[in-house]
BALOBA-1460 file (C-alpha; in Angstrom, 3 decimals):
// residues 143
<rec num="1" residu="m" x="63.442" y="68.959" z="-148.616"/>
<rec num="2" residu="k" x="63.613" y="72.131" z="-146.491"/>
<rec num="3" residu="r" x="60.858" y="73.277" z="-143.742"/>
<rec num="4" residu="f" x="60.508" y="76.364" z="-145.854"/>
<rec num="5" residu="d" x="59.853" y="74.577" z="-149.210"/>
<rec num="6" residu="k" x="57.381" y="72.148" z="-147.733"/>
<rec num="7" residu="l" x="55.655" y="75.319" z="-146.033"/>
<rec num="8" residu="l" x="55.600" y="77.697" z="-149.265"/>
<rec num="9" residu="i" x="54.140" y="75.075" z="-151.563"/>
<rec num="10" residu="l" x="51.529" y="73.901" z="-148.811"/>
<rec num="11" residu="f" x="50.813" y="77.875" z="-148.826"/>
<rec num="12" residu="q" x="50.433" y="78.076" z="-153.003"/>
<rec num="13" residu="r" x="47.751" y="74.958" z="-152.771"/>
<rec num="14" residu="l" x="45.697" y="76.663" z="-150.000"/>
<rec num="15" residu="t" x="45.757" y="79.962" z="-152.291"/>
<rec num="16" residu="l" x="43.755" y="78.065" z="-155.208"/>
<rec num="17" residu="a" x="41.072" y="77.414" z="-152.499"/>
<rec num="18" residu="p" x="38.857" y="79.860" z="-154.107"/>
<rec num="19" residu="i" x="39.386" y="79.331" z="-157.546"/>
<rec num="20" residu="i" x="38.164" y="75.963" z="-156.630"/>
<rec num="21" residu="a" x="35.804" y="77.122" z="-154.577"/>
<rec num="22" residu="g" x="34.423" y="79.810" z="-157.158"/>
<rec num="23" residu="s" x="34.526" y="77.621" z="-160.027"/>
<rec num="24" residu="l" x="31.933" y="75.416" z="-157.965"/>
<rec num="25" residu="g" x="29.918" y="78.697" z="-157.538"/>
<rec num="26" residu="l" x="30.037" y="79.282" z="-160.797"/>
<rec num="27" residu="i" x="28.528" y="75.687" z="-161.745"/>
<rec num="28" residu="s" x="26.023" y="76.249" z="-158.845"/>
<rec num="29" residu="a" x="24.979" y="79.654" z="-160.383"/>
<rec num="30" residu="f" x="24.408" y="77.714" z="-163.616"/>
<rec num="31" residu="l" x="22.892" y="74.700" z="-161.687"/>
<rec num="32" residu="s" x="20.296" y="77.480" z="-160.019"/>
<rec num="33" residu="y" x="19.837" y="79.335" z="-162.700"/>
<rec num="34" residu="f" x="17.914" y="76.251" z="-164.795"/>
<rec num="35" residu="r" x="15.776" y="75.806" z="-161.163"/>
<rec num="36" residu="v" x="17.873" y="73.087" z="-160.404"/>
<rec num="37" residu="q" x="17.328" y="71.062" z="-156.953"/>
<rec num="38" residu="y" x="19.520" y="72.058" z="-154.731"/>
<rec num="39" residu="g" x="21.365" y="73.740" z="-157.430"/>
<rec num="40" residu="g" x="22.236" y="76.681" z="-155.628"/>
<rec num="41" residu="c" x="23.622" y="75.098" z="-152.716"/>
<rec num="42" residu="l" x="27.349" y="76.260" z="-153.753"/>
<rec num="43" residu="m" x="27.584" y="79.704" z="-155.099"/>
<rec num="44" residu="f" x="28.303" y="82.257" z="-152.999"/>
<rec num="45" residu="g" x="26.822" y="84.095" z="-150.801"/>
<rec num="46" residu="l" x="26.703" y="87.163" z="-152.599"/>
<rec num="47" residu="a" x="25.259" y="85.499" z="-155.492"/>
<rec num="48" residu="a" x="22.632" y="84.236" z="-153.526"/>
<rec num="49" residu="f" x="21.737" y="87.213" z="-152.086"/>
<rec num="50" residu="s" x="20.881" y="88.912" z="-155.218"/>
<rec num="51" residu="f" x="18.655" y="86.205" z="-156.659"/>
<rec num="52" residu="v" x="15.194" y="87.666" z="-157.570"/>
<rec num="53" residu="e" x="12.892" y="86.000" z="-159.769"/>
<rec num="54" residu="e" x="12.564" y="89.123" z="-161.998"/>
<rec num="55" residu="a" x="16.167" y="88.506" z="-162.758"/>
<rec num="56" residu="a" x="17.508" y="85.538" z="-162.440"/>
<rec num="57" residu="y" x="20.391" y="86.146" z="-164.907"/>
<rec num="58" residu="a" x="22.006" y="88.492" z="-161.902"/>
<rec num="59" residu="p" x="23.594" y="85.574" z="-159.931"/>
<rec num="60" residu="l" x="25.482" y="84.661" z="-162.923"/>
<rec num="61" residu="i" x="26.871" y="88.188" z="-163.883"/>
<rec num="62" residu="i" x="27.742" y="88.688" z="-160.039"/>
<rec num="63" residu="t" x="28.969" y="84.909" z="-160.116"/>
<rec num="64" residu="f" x="31.202" y="85.626" z="-163.247"/>
<rec num="65" residu="l" x="32.662" y="88.941" z="-161.698"/>
<rec num="66" residu="l" x="33.441" y="87.529" z="-158.195"/>
<rec num="67" residu="l" x="34.775" y="84.418" z="-160.084"/>
<rec num="68" residu="g" x="37.319" y="86.795" z="-161.783"/>
<rec num="69" residu="l" x="38.094" y="88.742" z="-158.660"/>
<rec num="70" residu="n" x="38.772" y="85.331" z="-156.730"/>
<rec num="71" residu="v" x="41.780" y="84.493" z="-159.392"/>
<rec num="72" residu="f" x="43.246" y="87.611" z="-159.459"/>
<rec num="73" residu="l" x="43.515" y="87.553" z="-155.535"/>
<rec num="74" residu="s" x="44.540" y="84.396" z="-155.898"/>
<rec num="75" residu="l" x="46.581" y="84.011" z="-158.162"/>
<rec num="76" residu="e" x="48.744" y="87.876" z="-156.033"/>
<rec num="77" residu="a" x="48.742" y="85.571" z="-152.751"/>
<rec num="78" residu="a" x="50.612" y="82.583" z="-154.431"/>
<rec num="79" residu="k" x="53.293" y="84.954" z="-155.139"/>
<rec num="80" residu="g" x="53.463" y="85.269" z="-151.505"/>
<rec num="81" residu="k" x="51.820" y="89.135" z="-151.385"/>
<rec num="82" residu="r" x="50.229" y="88.927" z="-148.229"/>
<rec num="83" residu="r" x="47.864" y="91.762" z="-148.692"/>
<rec num="84" residu="f" x="46.042" y="89.886" z="-151.683"/>
<rec num="85" residu="y" x="46.018" y="87.381" z="-149.110"/>
<rec num="86" residu="v" x="44.494" y="88.882" z="-146.522"/>
<rec num="87" residu="a" x="42.020" y="90.263" z="-148.979"/>
<rec num="88" residu="s" x="40.628" y="87.124" z="-150.437"/>
<rec num="89" residu="l" x="40.510" y="86.457" z="-146.696"/>
<rec num="90" residu="l" x="38.567" y="89.426" z="-146.046"/>
<rec num="91" residu="f" x="36.253" y="88.997" z="-149.047"/>
<rec num="92" residu="a" x="35.820" y="85.203" z="-148.269"/>
<rec num="93" residu="l" x="34.579" y="86.296" z="-144.749"/>
<rec num="94" residu="v" x="32.127" y="89.185" z="-146.207"/>
<rec num="95" residu="d" x="31.036" y="86.342" z="-148.581"/>
<rec num="96" residu="f" x="30.437" y="84.171" z="-145.866"/>
<rec num="97" residu="v" x="27.891" y="86.816" z="-143.869"/>
<rec num="98" residu="f" x="25.940" y="87.381" z="-147.081"/>
<rec num="99" residu="c" x="24.929" y="83.730" z="-146.724"/>
<rec num="100" residu="f" x="23.257" y="84.333" z="-143.853"/>
<rec num="101" residu="i" x="21.090" y="86.430" z="-145.338"/>
<rec num="102" residu="p" x="18.884" y="85.293" z="-147.565"/>
<rec num="103" residu="w" x="18.348" y="83.019" z="-145.152"/>
<rec num="104" residu="a" x="15.755" y="80.271" z="-145.520"/>
<rec num="105" residu="a" x="15.710" y="76.881" z="-143.360"/>
<rec num="106" residu="n" x="16.567" y="74.880" z="-146.133"/>
<rec num="107" residu="a" x="19.085" y="71.918" z="-147.262"/>
<rec num="108" residu="e" x="20.115" y="74.780" z="-149.823"/>
<rec num="109" residu="s" x="21.112" y="77.206" z="-146.855"/>
<rec num="110" residu="i" x="22.686" y="75.264" z="-144.768"/>
<rec num="111" residu="i" x="24.990" y="73.420" z="-147.490"/>
<rec num="112" residu="r" x="25.972" y="76.989" z="-148.595"/>
<rec num="113" residu="i" x="26.962" y="78.244" z="-145.127"/>
<rec num="114" residu="i" x="29.016" y="74.869" z="-144.596"/>
<rec num="115" residu="f" x="30.731" y="75.035" z="-147.714"/>
<rec num="116" residu="r" x="31.939" y="78.754" z="-147.652"/>
<rec num="117" residu="g" x="32.668" y="78.164" z="-144.000"/>
<rec num="118" residu="l" x="35.037" y="75.426" z="-145.000"/>
<rec num="119" residu="l" x="36.781" y="78.099" z="-147.799"/>
<rec num="120" residu="l" x="36.871" y="80.232" z="-144.774"/>
<rec num="121" residu="g" x="38.723" y="77.903" z="-142.769"/>
<rec num="122" residu="l" x="41.385" y="76.985" z="-145.491"/>
<rec num="123" residu="l" x="42.293" y="80.260" z="-145.687"/>
<rec num="124" residu="i" x="42.649" y="81.028" z="-142.568"/>
<rec num="125" residu="a" x="45.122" y="77.786" z="-142.501"/>
<rec num="126" residu="g" x="47.033" y="79.351" z="-145.008"/>
<rec num="127" residu="l" x="47.472" y="82.380" z="-143.361"/>
<rec num="128" residu="v" x="49.338" y="80.532" z="-140.225"/>
<rec num="129" residu="v" x="51.050" y="78.541" z="-142.905"/>
<rec num="130" residu="y" x="51.910" y="81.749" z="-144.487"/>
<rec num="131" residu="f" x="53.615" y="83.044" z="-141.322"/>
<rec num="132" residu="l" x="54.899" y="79.629" z="-140.544"/>
<rec num="133" residu="a" x="56.994" y="79.837" z="-143.539"/>
<rec num="134" residu="q" x="58.024" y="83.229" z="-142.739"/>
<rec num="135" residu="k" x="59.526" y="81.909" z="-139.995"/>
<rec num="136" residu="a" x="61.213" y="79.075" z="-141.003"/>
<rec num="137" residu="l" x="63.245" y="80.860" z="-143.568"/>
<rec num="138" residu="k" x="64.049" y="83.336" z="-140.869"/>
<rec num="139" residu="a" x="65.514" y="80.415" z="-139.593"/>
<rec num="140" residu="e" x="67.319" y="79.072" z="-141.955"/>
<rec num="141" residu="k" x="68.969" y="82.336" z="-143.083"/>
<rec num="142" residu="r" x="70.034" y="82.331" z="-139.576"/>
<rec num="143" residu="g" x="71.861" y="79.078" z="-140.523"/>
C-alpha cells in the first residue's frame, strides 16, 4: 500500500473523532438530565454552559443540534474537503473554551476539559495528516 493511501485512511479515521465524541456527549447529556453522578462529564462544553436548573432539557436540545453539526462537518471532511475539517476544528476549539466557563473545581469539569482537549488534539493531528497526505500525493504524481 502506498504512503498516500495509508495517510488517507488515517485521515478518514480521524475525521470520525468528532462523531464519536458527540455521541458520547449525547449519552452524557442524558445521564446529566437524570442527575447521574459524573453523568455530564463528557457532554459538549456549550451544552454544559447552557445547563440551568429551570431548563434542564436545554443541554439535550443543544447536544442534538451540535451532534448533527458534527456529523455533517465530519462526513464532508472525510471526503477531503479541508474547509469542513477546519470548521470542525474551530468548533472543537470553541467548545473547548466553553468547557472553562461553567468552571467548578470538581471532577466532572476536569474530565470534560481533558476529554475535549484530547478531541482537539486528535483534530490537530488530523490536519497534520491531511497536509502529509497532500504532500505524499504530489510526490506520487511526480513519480
